[in-house]
C-alpha positions in Angstrom: 104.4 103.4 88.4 103.9 100.7 91.1 100.5 99.2 91.7 100.4 100.8 95.2 102.2 103.4 97.3 102.1 101.1 100.4 101.6 97.3 100.6 101.1 95.7 104.0 101.7 92.0 104.5 99.5 91.0 107.4 96.2 92.5 108.7 96.8 92.3 112.5 96.9 95.4 114.8 100.1 96.8 113.3 99.3 96.1 109.7 95.8 97.3 109.9 96.7 100.6 111.5 99.6 101.1 109.1 97.3 100.6 106.1 94.6 102.9 107.4 97.1 105.7 108.4 98.5 105.7 104.9 95.1 105.7 103.3 94.1 108.7 105.5 97.1 110.5 104.0 95.7 109.9 100.5 98.0 107.0 99.5 97.1 103.9 97.4 97.2 101.1 99.9 96.7 97.3 99.8 96.8 94.6 102.5 97.6 90.9 101.9 96.5 88.2 104.3 95.1 84.7 104.4 91.3 84.6 103.9 90.9 82.9 107.3 93.2 85.3 109.1 91.8 88.8 108.6 92.7 90.6 111.8 95.8 88.5 112.2 97.0 86.2 114.9 95.9 88.8 117.6 92.2 88.3 116.5 92.1 84.6 115.7 94.5 82.8 118.2 96.0 85.5 120.4 94.8 88.5 122.3 91.1 88.7 121.5 90.1 85.0 121.8 92.2 84.4 125.0 90.8 87.5 126.7 87.2 86.6 125.6 87.8 83.1 126.9 88.9 84.6 130.2 85.6 86.6 130.5 83.6 83.5 129.7 85.5 81.6 132.5 84.9 84.4 135.0 81.2 84.6 134.2 80.4 80.8 134.1 82.5 79.9 137.1 81.2 82.8 139.3 84.8 83.0 140.6 84.7 86.7 141.3 81.5 86.4 143.3 82.5 83.8 145.8 83.6 86.2 148.5 79.9 87.3 148.5 78.0 84.1 147.9 80.4 81.4 149.3 83.2 79.3 147.9 80.7 76.8 146.3 79.0 79.4 144.2 79.1 78.6 140.5 76.9 79.9 137.7 77.1 76.7 135.7 78.0 73.3 137.2 79.2 71.4 134.2 81.1 73.9 131.9 81.8 72.5 128.4 84.3 73.8 125.8 81.2 74.7 123.8 80.1 77.1 126.5 83.5 78.8 126.5 84.0 79.0 122.7 80.5 80.3 121.9 81.4 83.7 123.2 84.8 83.7 121.5 83.4 82.8 118.1 80.8 85.6 118.4 83.4 88.2 119.3 85.9 87.1 116.6 83.3 87.1 113.8 82.1 90.6 114.8 85.7 91.9 114.9 86.4 90.5 111.5 83.4 92.4 110.1 84.6 95.6 111.8 88.1 95.3 110.3 86.8 94.5 106.8 84.5 97.5 107.1 87.3 99.8 108.3 89.6 98.8 105.4 86.7 99.2 102.9 85.7 102.6 104.2 89.2 103.8 103.8 89.5 102.4 100.3 92.2 99.9 101.2 92.4 96.9 98.8 92.3 93.6 100.6 93.9 90.6 98.9 93.4 87.1 100.1 96.3 84.6 99.9 99.8 84.1 101.1 102.6 86.4 100.1 106.4 86.2 99.5 108.9 88.6 98.0 109.8 88.4 94.4 112.2 91.3 94.7 112.5 94.4 96.9 109.5 96.1 95.4 107.4 93.2 94.3 105.3 90.7 96.3 104.0 87.5 94.8 100.5 86.7 96.0 99.4 83.1 95.9 95.6 83.0 96.0 93.5 80.2 97.4 92.9 78.9 93.9 96.6 78.4 93.4 96.9 81.3 91.0 99.8 83.6 91.6 99.9 87.3 90.8 102.6 90.0 91.3 101.9 93.2 93.2 104.4 96.1 93.1 104.6 98.8 95.7 106.8 101.8 96.5 106.9 100.9 100.2 106.2 97.6 102.0 105.3 97.0 105.6 105.9 93.5 107.1 103.3 92.8 109.8 103.1 89.0 109.8 103.1 88.5 113.5 104.3 85.3 115.3 103.4 81.8 116.1 104.1 79.8 119.3 107.6 78.4 119.3 107.7 74.6 119.5 110.7 72.7 120.8 111.8 70.1 118.2 112.1 67.4 120.9 108.4 67.5 121.6 105.8 65.7 119.5 102.8 68.0 119.4 99.4 66.6 118.4 97.3 69.6 119.1 95.0 67.7 121.5 96.9 66.3 124.5 100.3 68.0 123.8 99.7 71.5 122.5 100.8 75.1 122.2 98.7 78.2 123.1 97.1 78.3 119.6 95.7 74.7 120.1 94.1 75.5 123.5 91.1 77.2 121.8 90.4 73.9 119.9 90.3 71.6 123.0 87.6 68.9 122.9 86.9 69.1 126.6 88.2 70.9 129.8 91.1 68.7 131.1 90.9 67.5 134.6 94.6 68.0 135.0 97.1 70.0 133.0 100.8 70.8 132.9 101.8 74.2 131.6 105.5 74.5 130.5 106.6 78.1 130.9 105.6 80.8 133.4 105.6 83.7 131.1 102.6 86.0 130.4 100.7 83.5 128.1 101.5 80.5 130.3 100.3 82.3 133.5 97.1 83.6 131.8 96.1 80.1 130.7 97.2 78.6 134.0 94.8 80.9 135.9 91.9 80.3 133.5 92.1 76.5 133.7 92.6 76.6 137.4 89.4 78.7 137.7 87.6 76.0 135.6 88.7 73.4 138.1 91.6 71.8 136.3 94.5 70.7 138.5 97.3 72.8 137.0 101.1 72.3 137.4 103.3 75.0 136.1 106.9 74.1 135.2 109.4 76.9 134.8 113.2 76.6 134.5 113.7 80.1 136.0 113.5 80.7 139.7 110.3 82.7 139.5 107.7 84.1 137.1 106.8 87.4 135.5 110.0 89.0 136.7 109.1 92.3 135.0 106.3 92.8 137.6 106.3 94.2 141.1 107.4 91.5 143.6 104.5 92.1 146.0 102.0 91.7 143.1 103.6 88.5 142.0 103.4 87.1 145.5 99.7 88.0 145.7 99.1 86.2 142.3 101.0 83.1 143.5 98.8 83.0 146.7 95.6 83.2 144.7 96.7 80.6 142.2 97.8 78.2 144.9 94.4 78.7 146.5 93.0 77.4 143.2 95.2 74.3 143.6 98.0 75.4 141.1 101.3 73.7 141.8 104.5 75.5 140.8 107.8 73.8 139.9 110.3 76.5 139.6 114.0 75.8 138.7 112.8 72.7 136.8 113.4 71.7 133.1 111.3 69.3 131.1 113.4 66.4 129.8 110.6 64.7 127.8 106.8 64.5 127.4 105.3 61.0 126.9 101.8 60.3 125.5 100.0 57.3 126.8 96.4 56.0 126.3 95.4 57.3 129.8 97.0 60.7 129.5 100.5 62.3 129.4 103.6 62.0 131.6 105.9 64.9 131.8 109.4 63.9 132.8 111.6 66.5 134.5 115.4 66.5 134.5 115.3 66.3 138.3 113.6 62.9 138.0 110.1 64.0 138.8 107.2 62.7 136.8 103.9 64.6 136.4 100.8 62.9 135.1 98.2 65.0 133.4 95.4 64.9 130.8 97.1 67.5 128.7 100.3 69.5 128.4 100.6 73.0 127.0 103.9 74.6 126.0 104.3 78.3 126.3 107.9 78.6 125.2 108.0 82.1 123.5 107.0 83.1 120.0 108.5 82.6 116.6 108.3 85.3 113.9 106.2 84.3 110.8 108.9 85.1 108.3 110.1 81.7 107.0 107.7 81.8 104.0 108.4 85.4 103.0 111.6 84.6 101.1 113.2 87.7 102.7 116.5 87.1 100.9 114.9 88.1 97.6 114.3 91.5 99.0 117.7 91.8 100.6 116.4 91.1 104.1 117.1 88.5 106.8 115.7 87.4 110.1 117.3 86.0 113.3 116.9 82.5 114.7 113.5 83.5 116.2 112.3 84.8 112.9 112.5 88.5 114.0 113.4 91.4 111.8 115.7 94.2 112.9 114.5 97.7 112.4 115.6 101.3 113.3 113.8 103.9 115.3 111.4 104.6 112.3 110.7 100.8 111.9 112.7 100.7 108.7 114.5 97.4 107.9 118.0 97.3 106.4 116.2 97.9 103.1 115.0 101.6 103.6 111.7 101.3 101.8 110.7 98.1 103.6 109.3 98.5 107.2 108.4 95.9 109.8 106.1 96.4 112.8 104.5 94.4 115.6 105.5 91.1 117.1 107.7 90.2 114.1 110.3 92.8 115.4 110.3 91.4 119.0 109.8 93.3 122.3 107.4 94.5 123.5 105.2 92.4 121.2 101.9 93.9 122.4 98.8 94.6 120.3 98.7 98.2 121.7 102.3 99.0 120.8 102.0 97.3 117.5 99.2 99.7 116.5 101.4 102.7 117.3 104.4 101.1 115.4 102.2 100.6 112.4 101.0 104.2 112.4 104.6 105.5 112.9 105.9 103.4 110.0 103.1 104.5 107.7 103.7 108.2 108.5 107.5 107.9 107.9 107.0 106.0 104.6 104.6 108.8 103.5 107.1 111.5 104.5 104.9 112.8 107.3 106.2 113.9 110.7 105.5 111.2 113.2 106.0 111.8 117.0 108.1 109.2 118.8 106.2 106.7 120.8 106.0 107.7 124.5 108.3 105.6 126.7 105.5 105.2 129.3 103.9 102.1 127.9 101.4 100.3 130.1 101.7 96.5 130.5 98.5 94.4 131.0 98.6 90.8 132.0 95.2 89.1 132.0 95.7 86.5 134.7 93.0 86.0 137.3 93.2 88.5 138.9 94.6 91.0 136.4 98.0 92.7 136.7 98.9 96.0 135.1 101.7 98.5 135.6 103.4 101.5 134.1 106.8 102.9 135.0 109.5 101.3 137.2 109.3 98.7 140.0 110.7 98.9 143.5 113.6 96.6 142.5 114.5 98.7 139.5 114.4 102.0 141.5 116.5 100.4 144.2 119.0 99.1 141.7 119.2 102.6 140.1 119.6 104.2 143.5 116.5 106.3 143.1 114.8 107.1 146.4 111.0 106.5 146.5 108.1 106.3 148.9 105.2 103.8 148.6 101.5 104.5 148.8 99.1 101.6 148.8 95.3 101.3 148.6 93.6 97.9 149.0 90.2 97.2 147.4 88.8 95.9 150.7 89.2 99.5 152.0 87.0 100.8 149.2 83.2 100.7 149.1 83.3 99.7 145.4 85.7 96.8 146.3 83.1 95.5 148.8 80.2 95.9 146.4 82.1 93.9 143.7 83.3 91.2 146.0 87.0 91.9 145.4 88.7 92.2 148.7 92.2 91.2 147.5 93.0 93.8 144.9 95.5 96.6 145.5 97.0 99.7 143.9 100.5 100.8 144.6 102.1 104.2 143.8 105.8 104.7 143.9 106.5 108.4 144.6 109.7 110.5 144.4 110.3 112.3 147.7 112.3 114.9 145.8 109.8 116.3 143.3 106.7 114.2 144.4 106.3 112.8 140.8 105.0 109.3 140.2 107.8 106.8 139.4 105.6 103.8 138.9 102.1 102.6 139.3 101.2 98.9 139.9 97.8 97.4 140.1 96.5 93.9 140.9 92.8 93.0 140.9 89.6 93.6 139.1 89.9 96.3 136.3 93.6 96.7 136.8 94.2 97.0 133.0 91.7 99.9 132.9 92.7 101.6 136.1 96.4 101.8 135.1 95.6 104.5 132.5 94.9 107.1 135.2 98.4 106.7 136.6 99.8 106.6 133.0 98.1 109.9 132.2 99.3 111.7 135.4 102.9 110.4 134.7 102.8 111.3 131.0 101.6 114.9 131.8 104.3 115.4 134.5 101.8 115.4 137.3 102.6 114.8 141.0 101.0 112.8 143.8 99.5 116.0 145.0 97.2 116.1 142.0 95.8 112.7 143.0 95.4 113.9 146.6 93.4 117.0 145.5 91.4 115.3 142.7 87.7 114.3 143.3 86.9 110.8 142.1 83.4 109.4 141.7 82.2 107.4 144.7 82.0 104.5 144.9 84.6 103.5 142.3 87.8 101.6 142.1 89.4 104.8 140.7 89.1 106.2 144.2 92.1 103.9 145.1 94.4 106.5 143.5 93.3 109.0 146.1 93.7 106.5 149.0 97.2 105.5 147.8 98.2 109.1 147.2 97.2 110.0 150.8 99.1 107.1 152.1 102.2 108.2 150.3 102.0 111.8 151.2 101.4 111.0 154.9 104.6 109.0 154.9 106.5 111.8 153.1 105.1 114.3 155.7 106.4 112.1 158.5 109.8 112.0 157.0 109.9 115.8 156.6 108.7 116.3 160.2 111.4 114.0 161.7 114.0 115.5 159.4 113.2 119.0 160.6 
């Protein structure tokens, strides 16, 4: 008999939920992770610390209150890295305690060390002391996560030339910064450092940024970031980064040179699979370290599953949790409902962006007719109270059955607000539900009613003229 029914390699969102789900079903479960990484990349260098850092930035800079108290308003004049990391360290340590408690309450064994496959049913655990032990399991879940991808041509030192993991260990807030890559992580950090007063230059080889988002929302974000002195260099490729005693010099293929105190690369993620010795289990990974799985998150070896960032898109903590649960249920022979295709996306720039469903461009390309309903925070009493006059909510409505085709939000609380639209869409509701619903006043949620009325008024005009 194997030591465990299910062994999980990695304790991030996907691994943790897989372990607890299997334990709830009465299985013998163990989790393996490094002693300093309980909670995974998400908790230590990714989602939680970066979002906590964002909250610290917003609070200490007073950025969101400047519409009310003037552009010079600032809660703390000289913000240090210590001010920013104190909150992060507090949240991370509390979350580690919560995760350890959850695993313990569900009788999940937690092993500290690094793991690699000895064979398809056996994992070798190398403990901190150097001692190695073998653990056997009927099923294995790989949930090792990812690390920032680093171009081989760049000499990273973690202080002046860094990736997104190193940002949290900065010695001081840089006066100027180059961010290479205008993806989600790059734009989140660009907005944070711009809010802190750093002069930020974003270099992106593509013609634009965040192309999965609504065009109007992205234009609004660009406007706000330019207002914070962010410079965009789209269609540009970095040829080299030089380190000098007085700072860095980023050389672009176009011949431009950008001086800065620091450079941060945000060039995608690399799966943490290179130390797993996958071949011993009959597995392989692609060039990005990602593992291929089927609809049940099974790898090419049926009793081995993989979940979370290590399998690629969408690589979100929220979806990783659901993947972990689904994999555990399938491994235990329990029916597992398929994950709903309506997955909300949250981008923690300043201001926030969140959306669910399709964009205007996608609907136009698919030749799906739609009408737009918009609500702007400045029209809402709550928006005025909060000092956010720039936020907006956009509804894309089908004129045929009045269903919601997409919801896009920009501004304070966007990542929370989006779930109202997600729920209406998931339950097959129509724009008329939002028109007739009563929302608390004053709230940002009221923006749904305003946007719904805007859309239905336009639909009514079309019907009137058509008749």
